[in-house]
MMTF fields as JSON, N, C-alpha, C and O atoms, coordinates in Angstrom:
{
  "mmtfVersion": "1.0.0",
  "mmtfProducer": "UNKNOWN",
  "numBonds": 419,
  "numAtoms": 420,
  "numGroups": 105,
  "numChains": 1,
  "numModels": 1,
  "chainsPerModel": [1],
  "groupsPerChain": [105],
  "chainIdList": ["A"],
  "bondAtomList": [4, 2, 8, 6, 12, 10, 16, 14, 20, 18, 24, 22, 28, 26, 32, 30, 36, 34, 40, 38, 44, 42, 48, 46, 52, 50, 56, 54, 60, 58, 64, 62, 68, 66, 72, 70, 76, 74, 80, 78, 84, 82, 88, 86, 92, 90, 96, 94, 100, 98, 104, 102, 108, 106, 112, 110, 116, 114, 120, 118, 124, 122, 128, 126, 132, 130, 136, 134, 140, 138, 144, 142, 148, 146, 152, 150, 156, 154, 160, 158, 164, 162, 168, 166, 172, 170, 176, 174, 180, 178, 184, 182, 188, 186, 192, 190, 196, 194, 200, 198, 204, 202, 208, 206, 212, 210, 216, 214, 220, 218, 224, 222, 228, 226, 232, 230, 236, 234, 240, 238, 244, 242, 248, 246, 252, 250, 256, 254, 260, 258, 264, 262, 268, 266, 272, 270, 276, 274, 280, 278, 284, 282, 288, 286, 292, 290, 296, 294, 300, 298, 304, 302, 308, 306, 312, 310, 316, 314, 320, 318, 324, 322, 328, 326, 332, 330, 336, 334, 340, 338, 344, 342, 348, 346, 352, 350, 356, 354, 360, 358, 364, 362, 368, 366, 372, 370, 376, 374, 380, 378, 384, 382, 388, 386, 392, 390, 396, 394, 400, 398, 404, 402, 408, 406, 412, 410, 416, 414],
  "bondOrderList": [1, 1, 1, 1, 1, 1, 1, 1, 1, 1, 1, 1, 1, 1, 1, 1, 1, 1, 1, 1, 1, 1, 1, 1, 1, 1, 1, 1, 1, 1, 1, 1, 1, 1, 1, 1, 1, 1, 1, 1, 1, 1, 1, 1, 1, 1, 1, 1, 1, 1, 1, 1, 1, 1, 1, 1, 1, 1, 1, 1, 1, 1, 1, 1, 1, 1, 1, 1, 1, 1, 1, 1, 1, 1, 1, 1, 1, 1, 1, 1, 1, 1, 1, 1, 1, 1, 1, 1, 1, 1, 1, 1, 1, 1, 1, 1, 1, 1, 1, 1, 1, 1, 1, 1],
  "groupList": [{"groupName": "MET", "atomNameList": ["N", "CA", "C", "O"], "elementList": ["N", "C", "C", "O"], "formalChargeList": [0, 0, 0, 0], "bondAtomList": [1, 0, 2, 1, 3, 2], "bondOrderList": [1, 1, 2], "singleLetterCode": "M", "chemCompType": "L-PEPTIDE LINKING"}, {"groupName": "ALA", "atomNameList": ["N", "CA", "C", "O"], "elementList": ["N", "C", "C", "O"], "formalChargeList": [0, 0, 0, 0], "bondAtomList": [1, 0, 2, 1, 3, 2], "bondOrderList": [1, 1, 2], "singleLetterCode": "A", "chemCompType": "L-PEPTIDE LINKING"}, {"groupName": "ILE", "atomNameList": ["N", "CA", "C", "O"], "elementList": ["N", "C", "C", "O"], "formalChargeList": [0, 0, 0, 0], "bondAtomList": [1, 0, 2, 1, 3, 2], "bondOrderList": [1, 1, 2], "singleLetterCode": "I", "chemCompType": "L-PEPTIDE LINKING"}, {"groupName": "THR", "atomNameList": ["N", "CA", "C", "O"], "elementList": ["N", "C", "C", "O"], "formalChargeList": [0, 0, 0, 0], "bondAtomList": [1, 0, 2, 1, 3, 2], "bondOrderList": [1, 1, 2], "singleLetterCode": "T", "chemCompType": "L-PEPTIDE LINKING"}, {"groupName": "GLY", "atomNameList": ["N", "CA", "C", "O"], "elementList": ["N", "C", "C", "O"], "formalChargeList": [0, 0, 0, 0], "bondAtomList": [1, 0, 2, 1, 3, 2], "bondOrderList": [1, 1, 2], "singleLetterCode": "G", "chemCompType": "PEPTIDE LINKING"}, {"groupName": "GLU", "atomNameList": ["N", "CA", "C", "O"], "elementList": ["N", "C", "C", "O"], "formalChargeList": [0, 0, 0, 0], "bondAtomList": [1, 0, 2, 1, 3, 2], "bondOrderList": [1, 1, 2], "singleLetterCode": "E", "chemCompType": "L-PEPTIDE LINKING"}, {"groupName": "LYS", "atomNameList": ["N", "CA", "C", "O"], "elementList": ["N", "C", "C", "O"], "formalChargeList": [0, 0, 0, 0], "bondAtomList": [1, 0, 2, 1, 3, 2], "bondOrderList": [1, 1, 2], "singleLetterCode": "K", "chemCompType": "L-PEPTIDE LINKING"}, {"groupName": "ARG", "atomNameList": ["N", "CA", "C", "O"], "elementList": ["N", "C", "C", "O"], "formalChargeList": [0, 0, 0, 0], "bondAtomList": [1, 0, 2, 1, 3, 2], "bondOrderList": [1, 1, 2], "singleLetterCode": "R", "chemCompType": "L-PEPTIDE LINKING"}, {"groupName": "LEU", "atomNameList": ["N", "CA", "C", "O"], "elementList": ["N", "C", "C", "O"], "formalChargeList": [0, 0, 0, 0], "bondAtomList": [1, 0, 2, 1, 3, 2], "bondOrderList": [1, 1, 2], "singleLetterCode": "L", "chemCompType": "L-PEPTIDE LINKING"}, {"groupName": "SER", "atomNameList": ["N", "CA", "C", "O"], "elementList": ["N", "C", "C", "O"], "formalChargeList": [0, 0, 0, 0], "bondAtomList": [1, 0, 2, 1, 3, 2], "bondOrderList": [1, 1, 2], "singleLetterCode": "S", "chemCompType": "L-PEPTIDE LINKING"}, {"groupName": "HIS", "atomNameList": ["N", "CA", "C", "O"], "elementList": ["N", "C", "C", "O"], "formalChargeList": [0, 0, 0, 0], "bondAtomList": [1, 0, 2, 1, 3, 2], "bondOrderList": [1, 1, 2], "singleLetterCode": "H", "chemCompType": "L-PEPTIDE LINKING"}, {"groupName": "ASN", "atomNameList": ["N", "CA", "C", "O"], "elementList": ["N", "C", "C", "O"], "formalChargeList": [0, 0, 0, 0], "bondAtomList": [1, 0, 2, 1, 3, 2], "bondOrderList": [1, 1, 2], "singleLetterCode": "N", "chemCompType": "L-PEPTIDE LINKING"}, {"groupName": "VAL", "atomNameList": ["N", "CA", "C", "O"], "elementList": ["N", "C", "C", "O"], "formalChargeList": [0, 0, 0, 0], "bondAtomList": [1, 0, 2, 1, 3, 2], "bondOrderList": [1, 1, 2], "singleLetterCode": "V", "chemCompType": "L-PEPTIDE LINKING"}, {"groupName": "GLN", "atomNameList": ["N", "CA", "C", "O"], "elementList": ["N", "C", "C", "O"], "formalChargeList": [0, 0, 0, 0], "bondAtomList": [1, 0, 2, 1, 3, 2], "bondOrderList": [1, 1, 2], "singleLetterCode": "Q", "chemCompType": "L-PEPTIDE LINKING"}, {"groupName": "TYR", "atomNameList": ["N", "CA", "C", "O"], "elementList": ["N", "C", "C", "O"], "formalChargeList": [0, 0, 0, 0], "bondAtomList": [1, 0, 2, 1, 3, 2], "bondOrderList": [1, 1, 2], "singleLetterCode": "Y", "chemCompType": "L-PEPTIDE LINKING"}, {"groupName": "CYS", "atomNameList": ["N", "CA", "C", "O"], "elementList": ["N", "C", "C", "O"], "formalChargeList": [0, 0, 0, 0], "bondAtomList": [1, 0, 2, 1, 3, 2], "bondOrderList": [1, 1, 2], "singleLetterCode": "C", "chemCompType": "L-PEPTIDE LINKING"}, {"groupName": "ASP", "atomNameList": ["N", "CA", "C", "O"], "elementList": ["N", "C", "C", "O"], "formalChargeList": [0, 0, 0, 0], "bondAtomList": [1, 0, 2, 1, 3, 2], "bondOrderList": [1, 1, 2], "singleLetterCode": "D", "chemCompType": "L-PEPTIDE LINKING"}, {"groupName": "TRP", "atomNameList": ["N", "CA", "C", "O"], "elementList": ["N", "C", "C", "O"], "formalChargeList": [0, 0, 0, 0], "bondAtomList": [1, 0, 2, 1, 3, 2], "bondOrderList": [1, 1, 2], "singleLetterCode": "W", "chemCompType": "L-PEPTIDE LINKING"}, {"groupName": "PRO", "atomNameList": ["N", "CA", "C", "O"], "elementList": ["N", "C", "C", "O"], "formalChargeList": [0, 0, 0, 0], "bondAtomList": [1, 0, 2, 1, 3, 2], "bondOrderList": [1, 1, 2], "singleLetterCode": "P", "chemCompType": "L-PEPTIDE LINKING"}],
  "groupTypeList": [0, 1, 2, 3, 4, 5, 3, 6, 7, 8, 8, 3, 8, 7, 8, 1, 6, 1, 9, 4, 10, 8, 11, 1, 12, 13, 6, 0, 12, 5, 5, 5, 6, 14, 15, 2, 16, 12, 8, 11, 13, 8, 6, 1, 12, 13, 1, 1, 8, 16, 6, 3, 1, 5, 8, 0, 8, 6, 13, 10, 8, 11, 3, 15, 12, 12, 5, 1, 12, 6, 1, 16, 16, 9, 1, 7, 12, 0, 11, 5, 8, 17, 13, 8, 8, 7, 6, 9, 16, 4, 16, 9, 8, 16, 8, 5, 5, 6, 2, 16, 11, 6, 18, 15, 15],
  "groupIdList": [1, 2, 3, 4, 5, 6, 7, 8, 9, 10, 11, 12, 13, 14, 15, 16, 17, 18, 19, 20, 21, 22, 23, 24, 25, 26, 27, 28, 29, 30, 31, 32, 33, 34, 35, 36, 37, 38, 39, 40, 41, 42, 43, 44, 45, 46, 47, 48, 49, 50, 51, 52, 53, 54, 55, 56, 57, 58, 59, 60, 61, 62, 63, 64, 65, 66, 67, 68, 69, 70, 71, 72, 73, 74, 75, 76, 77, 78, 79, 80, 81, 82, 83, 84, 85, 86, 87, 88, 89, 90, 91, 92, 93, 94, 95, 96, 97, 98, 99, 100, 101, 102, 103, 104, 105],
  "secStructList": [7, 7, 7, 7, 2, 2, 2, 2, 2, 2, 2, 2, 2, 2, 2, 2, 2, 2, 2, 2, 2, 2, 2, 2, 2, 2, 2, 2, 2, 2, 6, 6, 7, 7, 2, 2, 2, 2, 2, 2, 2, 2, 2, 2, 2, 2, 2, 2, 2, 2, 2, 2, 2, 2, 2, 2, 2, 2, 2, 2, 0, 0, 0, 0, 0, 2, 2, 2, 2, 2, 6, 6, 7, 2, 2, 2, 2, 2, 2, 2, 2, 2, 2, 2, 2, 2, 7, 7, 7, 7, 7, 7, 7, 7, 2, 2, 2, 2, 7, 7, 7, 7, 7, 7, 7],
  "xCoordList": [116.347, 116.848, 115.758, 114.587, 116.13, 115.193, 114.778, 115.462, 113.666, 113.188, 113.923, 113.807, 114.678, 115.483, 115.419, 114.851, 115.999, 116.213, 114.946, 113.941, 115.016, 113.921, 112.664, 111.557, 112.825, 111.656, 110.932, 109.702, 111.67, 111.053, 110.282, 109.163, 110.869, 110.207, 108.91, 107.875, 108.979, 107.793, 106.704, 105.522, 107.1, 106.116, 105.448, 104.237, 106.23, 105.688, 104.675, 103.614, 104.994, 104.067, 102.782, 101.687, 102.916, 101.724, 100.847, 99.621, 101.467, 100.695, 99.994, 98.871, 100.636, 100.0, 98.778, 97.746, 98.915, 97.787, 96.635, 95.482, 96.934, 95.893, 95.235, 94.017, 96.033, 95.511, 94.572, 93.524, 94.939, 94.079, 92.749, 91.695, 92.806, 91.566, 90.713, 89.498, 91.344, 90.606, 89.965, 88.831, 90.678, 90.09, 88.878, 87.887, 88.962, 87.823, 86.631, 85.49, 86.883, 85.804, 85.135, 83.908, 85.936, 85.391, 84.501, 83.416, 84.959, 84.175, 82.876, 81.818, 82.96, 81.77, 80.734, 79.539, 81.181, 80.265, 79.621, 78.411, 80.437, 79.909, 78.885, 77.92, 79.099, 78.188, 77.048, 76.231, 76.993, 75.932, 75.826, 74.74, 76.966, 77.007, 76.41, 76.195, 76.153, 75.555, 76.452, 77.67, 75.842, 76.567, 77.585, 78.725, 77.189, 78.084, 79.305, 80.411, 79.113, 80.255, 81.227, 82.442, 80.7, 81.55, 82.265, 83.459, 81.54, 82.148, 83.265, 84.304, 83.058, 84.109, 85.345, 86.468, 85.15, 86.294, 86.987, 88.213, 86.2, 86.8, 87.65, 88.702, 87.198, 87.994, 89.323, 90.344, 89.309, 90.551, 91.492, 92.701, 90.947, 91.765, 92.383, 93.586, 91.562, 92.056, 93.122, 94.125, 92.907, 93.895, 95.222, 96.29, 95.148, 96.376, 97.103, 98.329, 96.356, 96.985, 97.545, 98.616, 96.827, 97.326, 98.641, 99.571, 98.723, 99.967, 101.098, 102.24, 100.784, 101.791, 102.28, 103.481, 101.356, 101.732, 102.573, 103.525, 102.24, 103.036, 104.472, 105.421, 104.621, 105.954, 106.727, 107.913, 106.051, 106.694, 107.109, 108.206, 106.255, 106.589, 107.775, 108.667, 107.781, 108.91, 110.21, 111.228, 110.173, 111.346, 111.796, 112.983, 110.849, 111.169, 111.793, 112.789, 111.207, 111.733, 113.136, 114.003, 113.352, 114.646, 115.753, 116.933, 115.393, 116.41, 116.397, 117.296, 115.414, 115.377, 115.381, 116.115, 114.575, 114.5, 115.805, 116.317, 116.345, 117.612, 118.713, 119.484, 118.781, 119.796, 119.601, 120.574, 118.352, 118.079, 118.471, 119.008, 118.209, 118.591, 120.112, 120.641, 120.809, 122.276, 122.82, 123.873, 122.107, 122.542, 121.991, 122.069, 121.434, 120.853, 119.736, 119.622, 118.925, 117.818, 116.493, 115.573, 116.413, 115.241, 113.967, 112.876, 114.083, 112.887, 112.151, 110.921, 112.89, 112.266, 111.517, 110.364, 112.159, 111.492, 110.331, 109.333, 110.46, 109.343, 108.157, 107.011, 108.422, 107.356, 106.705, 105.482, 107.517, 106.959, 106.039, 104.945, 106.488, 105.669, 104.387, 103.319, 104.488, 103.301, 102.293, 101.096, 102.784, 101.9, 101.252, 100.073, 102.002, 101.464, 100.337, 99.286, 100.559, 99.563, 98.314, 97.229, 98.45, 97.319, 96.454, 95.31, 96.993, 96.237, 95.006, 95.041, 93.942, 92.729, 92.444, 93.173, 91.384, 91.085, 90.68, 90.823, 90.178, 89.898, 88.824, 88.531, 88.232, 87.236, 85.931, 85.328, 85.5, 84.266, 83.091, 82.991, 82.225, 81.064, 79.831, 79.691, 78.955, 77.654, 76.824, 76.3, 76.708, 76.086, 74.642, 74.169, 73.953, 72.567, 72.486, 71.513, 73.487, 73.48, 74.012, 73.601, 74.917, 75.623, 74.981, 75.221, 74.175, 73.613, 72.159, 71.417, 71.766, 70.399, 69.352, 68.161, 69.76, 68.865, 67.961, 66.926, 68.337, 67.595, 68.053, 69.23, 67.168, 67.592, 68.624, 68.524, 69.599, 70.666, 70.485, 71.136, 69.651, 69.577, 68.251, 68.043],
  "yCoordList": [85.473, 85.078, 84.299, 84.673, 83.247, 82.406, 83.062, 83.941, 82.619, 83.086, 82.288, 81.064, 82.987, 82.295, 83.015, 84.102, 82.404, 83.035, 83.458, 82.748, 84.62, 85.149, 85.369, 85.124, 85.83, 86.044, 84.728, 84.681, 83.679, 82.362, 81.937, 81.435, 82.135, 81.76, 82.541, 81.975, 83.855, 84.703, 84.357, 84.322, 84.104, 83.728, 82.405, 82.253, 81.461, 80.16, 80.313, 79.688, 81.137, 81.377, 82.038, 81.646, 83.04, 83.734, 82.808, 82.854, 81.974, 81.035, 79.995, 79.592, 79.563, 78.616, 79.258, 78.613, 80.53, 81.257, 81.366, 81.13, 81.715, 81.834, 80.481, 80.398, 79.432, 78.088, 77.688, 77.09, 78.011, 77.726, 78.446, 77.864, 79.716, 80.487, 79.869, 79.736, 79.496, 78.923, 77.591, 77.316, 76.772, 75.513, 75.774, 75.047, 76.816, 77.177, 77.61, 77.27, 78.351, 78.775, 77.561, 77.475, 76.641, 75.446, 74.673, 74.218, 74.534, 73.835, 74.588, 73.976, 75.91, 76.712, 76.552, 76.458, 76.522, 76.343, 74.959, 74.817, 73.949, 72.581, 72.466, 71.709, 73.215, 73.187, 74.191, 74.339, 74.881, 75.852, 76.942, 77.259, 77.498, 78.573, 79.857, 79.979, 80.79, 82.081, 82.824, 82.882, 83.381, 84.019, 85.064, 85.068, 85.93, 87.001, 86.419, 86.942, 85.351, 84.71, 84.146, 84.255, 83.546, 83.019, 84.163, 84.075, 85.226, 86.38, 86.993, 87.385, 87.077, 87.603, 86.722, 87.225, 85.43, 84.517, 84.646, 84.571, 84.841, 85.06, 86.32, 86.355, 87.352, 88.575, 88.309, 88.896, 87.429, 87.069, 86.34, 86.574, 85.457, 84.759, 85.775, 85.738, 86.682, 87.676, 88.567, 88.882, 88.973, 89.818, 89.083, 89.663, 87.807, 87.018, 86.88, 86.976, 86.656, 86.547, 87.888, 87.939, 88.969, 90.298, 90.614, 91.129, 90.311, 90.546, 89.692, 90.144, 88.468, 87.587, 88.156, 88.172, 88.618, 89.2, 90.457, 90.678, 91.277, 92.477, 92.108, 92.716, 91.124, 90.683, 90.132, 90.418, 89.348, 88.765, 89.872, 89.821, 90.863, 91.968, 92.764, 93.143, 93.014, 93.729, 92.962, 93.55, 91.644, 90.793, 90.925, 91.096, 90.844, 90.906, 92.252, 92.304, 93.325, 94.659, 94.849, 95.427, 94.366, 94.557, 93.658, 93.932, 92.608, 91.677, 91.58, 92.093, 90.947, 90.668, 91.945, 92.038, 92.909, 94.14, 94.919, 95.409, 95.037, 95.744, 95.086, 95.771, 93.759, 93.044, 93.24, 93.388, 93.241, 93.425, 94.827, 94.995, 95.818, 97.188, 97.296, 97.897, 96.721, 96.731, 96.024, 96.397, 95.004, 94.245, 94.837, 94.212, 96.045, 96.725, 95.888, 95.817, 95.265, 94.428, 94.941, 94.163, 96.249, 96.818, 96.703, 96.586, 96.732, 96.64, 95.33, 95.305, 94.257, 92.947, 92.896, 92.466, 93.329, 93.257, 94.234, 93.954, 95.375, 96.323, 95.724, 95.895, 95.031, 94.367, 93.277, 93.136, 92.508, 91.483, 92.1, 91.594, 93.194, 93.864, 94.414, 94.313, 94.99, 95.522, 94.403, 94.567, 93.272, 92.135, 91.635, 91.282, 91.603, 91.183, 92.109, 91.647, 93.404, 94.378, 94.362, 94.707, 93.973, 93.953, 92.706, 92.685, 91.675, 90.425, 90.63, 91.309, 90.032, 90.026, 88.592, 87.677, 88.401, 87.035, 86.155, 84.935, 86.728, 85.974, 84.923, 84.226, 84.789, 83.747, 84.375, 83.916, 85.424, 86.066, 85.153, 84.553, 85.063, 84.195, 85.024, 86.154, 84.464, 85.062, 84.601, 83.487, 85.463, 85.061, 84.618, 83.74, 85.202, 84.803, 83.348, 82.664, 82.865, 81.485, 80.522, 79.362, 80.966, 80.07, 79.936, 78.949, 80.908, 80.903, 80.466, 80.892, 79.622, 79.081, 80.035, 79.734, 81.187, 82.23, 81.78, 82.398, 80.722, 80.312, 81.164, 81.517, 81.494, 82.276, 81.518, 80.304, 82.236, 81.582, 81.774, 81.094, 82.649, 82.991, 82.621, 82.848],
  "zCoordList": [93.983, 95.293, 96.017, 95.967, 96.672, 97.407, 98.719, 99.244, 99.218, 100.519, 101.585, 101.648, 102.418, 103.422, 104.759, 104.87, 105.753, 107.048, 107.755, 107.755, 108.353, 109.163, 108.335, 108.813, 107.098, 106.243, 105.998, 106.032, 105.756, 105.544, 106.784, 106.681, 107.939, 109.199, 109.383, 109.735, 109.14, 109.31, 108.289, 108.629, 107.053, 106.032, 106.39, 106.231, 106.866, 107.258, 108.385, 108.358, 109.37, 110.478, 110.0, 110.405, 109.14, 108.63, 107.799, 107.901, 106.983, 106.162, 107.026, 106.721, 108.087, 109.002, 109.667, 109.853, 110.017, 110.619, 109.624, 109.985, 108.391, 107.363, 107.121, 106.96, 107.095, 106.881, 108.017, 107.776, 109.231, 110.383, 110.282, 110.536, 109.911, 109.731, 108.627, 108.776, 107.529, 106.404, 106.774, 106.381, 107.521, 108.001, 108.88, 108.818, 109.699, 110.55, 109.7, 110.016, 108.632, 107.737, 107.098, 107.042, 106.627, 105.993, 106.973, 106.61, 108.188, 109.21, 109.497, 109.643, 109.576, 109.841, 108.735, 109.012, 107.498, 106.372, 106.444, 106.269, 106.701, 106.808, 107.935, 107.83, 109.003, 110.149, 110.008, 110.917, 108.87, 108.558, 109.626, 110.111, 109.974, 110.968, 110.398, 109.192, 111.272, 110.925, 109.93, 110.098, 108.911, 107.799, 108.264, 107.798, 109.161, 109.616, 110.319, 110.179, 111.065, 111.722, 110.694, 110.862, 109.635, 108.563, 107.856, 107.572, 107.577, 106.905, 107.756, 107.224, 109.055, 109.939, 109.891, 109.885, 109.857, 109.783, 108.427, 108.344, 107.364, 106.036, 106.015, 105.376, 106.711, 106.807, 107.504, 107.146, 108.494, 109.186, 108.24, 108.262, 107.41, 106.413, 105.465, 105.206, 104.948, 103.996, 104.621, 103.981, 105.864, 106.551, 106.715, 106.518, 107.075, 107.236, 105.905, 105.855, 104.828, 103.509, 103.044, 102.44, 103.322, 102.947, 103.651, 103.029, 104.938, 105.684, 105.122, 105.041, 104.738, 104.15, 102.824, 102.556, 102.0, 100.706, 100.895, 100.146, 101.877, 102.151, 102.512, 102.016, 103.365, 103.765, 102.566, 102.397, 101.746, 100.565, 99.593, 99.037, 99.384, 98.488, 99.023, 98.265, 100.326, 100.928, 100.701, 100.337, 100.918, 100.681, 99.222, 98.943, 98.311, 96.885, 96.516, 95.794, 97.008, 96.698, 97.265, 96.61, 98.471, 99.134, 98.596, 98.816, 97.906, 97.419, 95.893, 95.227, 95.365, 93.922, 93.076, 92.092, 93.457, 92.662, 92.77, 91.763, 93.969, 94.153, 93.324, 92.651, 93.375, 92.602, 91.097, 90.357, 90.648, 89.22, 88.76, 87.665, 89.581, 89.224, 89.137, 88.202, 90.102, 90.082, 88.846, 88.331, 88.367, 87.192, 85.894, 84.837, 85.983, 84.814, 84.171, 82.947, 85.015, 84.564, 85.146, 85.399, 85.35, 86.014, 85.172, 85.73, 83.856, 83.011, 83.246, 83.29, 83.395, 83.611, 84.936, 84.98, 86.015, 87.312, 87.409, 88.072, 86.751, 86.738, 85.989, 86.405, 84.898, 84.156, 85.009, 85.008, 85.734, 86.625, 87.674, 87.924, 88.286, 89.299, 88.694, 89.297, 87.515, 86.844, 86.569, 86.805, 86.07, 85.8, 87.094, 87.098, 88.174, 89.457, 89.907, 90.351, 89.79, 90.218, 89.341, 89.809, 88.101, 87.173, 87.318, 86.862, 87.947, 88.066, 88.937, 89.963, 88.498, 89.313, 89.703, 89.32, 90.462, 90.896, 89.725, 89.809, 88.635, 87.429, 87.554, 86.583, 88.716, 88.93, 89.402, 90.372, 88.714, 89.13, 88.842, 87.772, 89.796, 89.677, 89.355, 89.822, 88.567, 88.384, 89.568, 89.576, 90.565, 91.816, 91.638, 92.36, 90.708, 90.483, 90.046, 90.363, 89.325, 88.857, 89.9, 89.92, 90.774, 91.674, 93.057, 93.752, 93.461, 94.804, 94.724, 93.839, 95.646, 95.606, 96.148, 96.072, 96.698, 97.19, 98.328, 98.575, 99.016, 100.191, 101.364, 101.443, 102.258, 103.426, 104.25, 104.427, 104.743, 105.503, 107.003, 107.796, 107.382, 108.812, 109.433, 110.625]
}
């Protein structure tokens, strides 16, 4: 089922908020702002994305999963959810190699 109606509106608003926070972080980094200030803004980005993901998951559970169970297709949607929960960021950095270790403050 597609994302429609009120859920679409709310998701769009949340994504715009996250995008605004992320743009602010990028500007702060370019302007070499204080590390803690950048980290606080990153937390705001993450919180906005987490709230968006929660809303999207609720939508999915209330629509797609319910419909799949009614259609006797619960194994497929359960597998999809399991795969989603198992995913990690997959882009772990070796910080010792990537950071120049210069003082930031």
